[in-house]
N, C-alpha and C positions, 0 to 999 in steps of 0.2 A: 570583485567578489560576485559569484553567481547569485542571482536573486530568483527565488522560487515561490510560487503560490501553490498551496495544497488545499484543494477544495473537496469537501465531503463530510464524513461523519467522524465523531469522536465518541467513544464508548467506555464505560467503566467496566473493566474486566475483573472478574473474581476467579482466580486460578486455584484449582484443587489438584494436588499432586498425589497420584495413586500408583500402586505397583502395576496394575493392569487396567485397561479401559473396560468398563462394564459391558457385559454381553446380554444383560437382561435386567429385570426388576430385582429389587433387594436393597440391602443396606451396605454401604461401603465406607471405609475409613480412609481419610486423606492423611498422608504423612507430612504434608506441608500445605500452606495456604498463603496467598498473596493477593493484594488489591492493587491494580495498576491501570493506567489509562491505556485504551486500545482504540481500535477503529483504523481502517486502511489509510485514509488520507492523513489522519493525525499522527499515526506512527511513522508514516513516510516523512512527515514534516520533522519529527524528532531526528530521524536518520539523516536527513539533509542538513539539519542544523549541526548535528554532531560532526558532520563531514566538512563544516566550514562555510556552508551557504547561509545567506540571509533569507529567512523563511517567514512567510505569513500563512497562518492557518485560517481558512475561511469556511465557517460551518455554523452549526446551530446547537445550542444546549438549552436546557431548562434553567429556571432561576432557583433550582433546588441545590442542596448541599453537594450532590454528585456533580452538577454542572460547575459549581465553584471549584471543586477539587480537580476536575478535568482541566480546566483552564489554568489553574495554578501550576499543575504539573507540566503542562506544555510550556508555560512561561519560564519554569525553572530550567528547562532545556534550551532556552534561548529562542523559542518560537514566539513570534508576535501574534497575539490573539485579539488585537484591536478591531479586526474586521468581523470577528465572530459575533453572532446575535444571540442574546439571552432572552428567552420568551417567558413572560410572567405566568405563574401558576402552571408551569409545564414541567413534566418529568424528563430527565435526560435518559439516553439509551444505556443499556446494560447488557452484559454477557456473563454466562457461567462457562468456565473452560476447565475441562478435565485433561490432565497431562499424565501420560504413563512413564515408566522408567526408561523407555527408549526415546522419549521426547515427542512422541505422537500425541495428538490431542483431538478431543471432541469439543466443539463450540456450540453453545445454545444462546443465540442472540435474541434480545427483545428490543427492536427498534421502537423508540418512543412514538406513540400515536399522537402526542401533543405538539410535536414540532412540525410546523407548516412546510409543505413541499415547495411552496411558491418561492421563486428566487429572483424576482424582478429587481430587488434591492441591490443585486450585484452590479447593476449598471452605475451605481454610485462610486465604484472602485475603478481606479485607473489601471487597467491591465497592461498598458504599454510599459509599465515600470519593471516587468518581469522578463527574465530570460527563458523560463520554462513555467508552464502552468500544468500541474498534475491534478487529476481528479479521479475519485473512485466512482463506482456505479451505484453506490448505496443511496446517494442523494441525486437522483436522476435529473431533476430540474436544475439543481445547482451546477452539475457538470455541463449540462446543455448550455446554460447561460454563460458560464465561465469560458467554455471553449469557443462559443460564438464571439464573445468579446475579445478573447485572446487572438483568434485568427484575424479578426478585424484590425487588430493592432500589430499583426505580423509576428506574434509570439509563438514559439514552439509549444505544442500541446502533447501531453502524455496521459494515456488512459490506463488505469488499473482495471483491467477487464475481467473481473471475477464473476461469480454466479450471482444473479439477482432475478427476481420474478419478471422484471420488465424487459422489453426488447431493447438491447443495447446497440443495435445497428446504427441508429442516428448519432450515438456518441462515437462509435468507431469511425463513422464517416467524417467526423470533425477532428479526429485525432491524427497528428503527424506520426505519433508512435502509439501503438496499442499493444500492451503487454498482458497477455491472457494467462490466467491460471489454466491448468489442464482441464478441470471441470467447466470453467467458463468458456473455453474454446469449443468443447464438445456440446455444450448447451446451445451456443449460438449457431454452430454449423451442422450439428447432428452427426458429426464425424469424430471417432475416437482415435483414428490413426493420425499422428502428428503432422506429417507433411501434407496429407490430404486436407486436414483441418485448416492448416495455415494457408493453403492455396484457395480454399473456399472463402476464408476470411479476407484474403487479399483481393478477391473479386469485388468486395464491397468498398474498397478505397484504394488510394494510391500511396498511402503512407507505409511505414515500417511496421510489420507484424511480428510479435514474439509470443512464445509460450514457455512457461516455466514448469519443470517437472521435478520439484524437490531436489533430492540429492543427485538426480541425473543431470541437473543443470538447466540450460536454456537453449531453445532451438529458435531459429528465425530464417526467413528467406532474404537472400541478398543477391541481386542480379539474377533472379529466378533460380537460385541454387539454395538447397537446404544447408544451413550452417548450424554448428553445435559447439557450445562452450560447456564442457563438463563441470559439474559441481566440485567444490573442493572437499577433500576428506578431512573431517574434524570429529572430535568427540562430542556427539550431539547430546545436549541436556534438555533442550526445549525448543521446538520449532514454532511456537506461537509468535506470530508477527513476522516470520521470515520473508514471506511474500511482500508484505508492506514495506519492509526494510529494503528489499531488492528494488522496489519501485522508487523509493526515495533516493537510493544511491544511483540508480539509472538516471534519474532527473538531474542529479548533480553532474554526472559524467557527461550527459548529453549537452548540458549547459556550458561545458568547458572545452569539449573536443568532439570532432565529427566521426571518428572511427567507431563503427558499431561494435566490432569484435572486442575492442579494448574497453568500451563502455560496458558491455555485457560482462566481461571478465571482472571488471571492477565491482559491479553490482553483485555478482556471484560471491566475490570474496567478502564483501560487507555482510551479506546475508548469512554466509557460512559462519563467520565470527560471531554473529548475533546468537546463533544456535548453540554456542558453547556455554551460555549462561541462562539461568531461568528467567522467565518473564519476556514480554514482548519488546522491552526497551532497554533493560539493564545491560544487556550484552552488546548493544550497538557500539561499534568501534569508532574512534576518531580517525582523522587523516593519517596521523603518524602510525597508529596501530595497523591500519589497513595497508599502508605502504610497506611496513616491515613484514607483514604476512605475505603480501604479493612477492616481495623480494626473495623470500625463501623458496619460491617456486620457479625462479628464473633458471 
């Protein structure tokens, strides 16, 4: 069984479903509402667990009701939260998410200022037990510490390289695989053209660089050639968490087989299936569902 550590943030998402995304100020009525756990590393952890991996989530929450709910939900999906720290008298992170009828969304995130950035305590964890260590960029010090320890133990590292105010180059340099969002790649490289951006990012490290572009799929460089795996066509209900799910599925695939194209195709399929149901986690498929879906495209 593939063993994965997902290091980063977990967030309470409050999703409001509207016909159209707001274009300005005013009052709007939601036709549905849900509260679910979110956060890049946490949702990736759920995806990996749904796909049969043994997963530890390593992060931080407050000792408030939100933190308790977040950890309980992760545990309900089979994710081990024993390494996550709860900080007394601290608030947990939260987001408001607006989702329109086409599944597109606006996310307003409030990262808790009460949760310490310091990550020295990760040295108490034996990272040699993992096949893959995935980290998001939202807890910079946590990702830096986890990747340093993982590389020291010879463990594969995968970075969810999304947008963040901090310079993520030190994290990219430690990653064996860095999977960028399109905005994340543009922010780090200053380049909006995919191939040019990938080549600029590649100059920073010797690992594998990818960029996801929603329904267009995933692009990457392999043997100095631009490769592309198109997205799968599905009836989109909600794209919330699709990128996070892609990263979790990619971690599972990389932990079990070395073929990059097959790993990306697998991750694309899992992310596509997630988009067919509302919420960031409810639609995540298991191994059998993913296998059946992929078999229909042979």
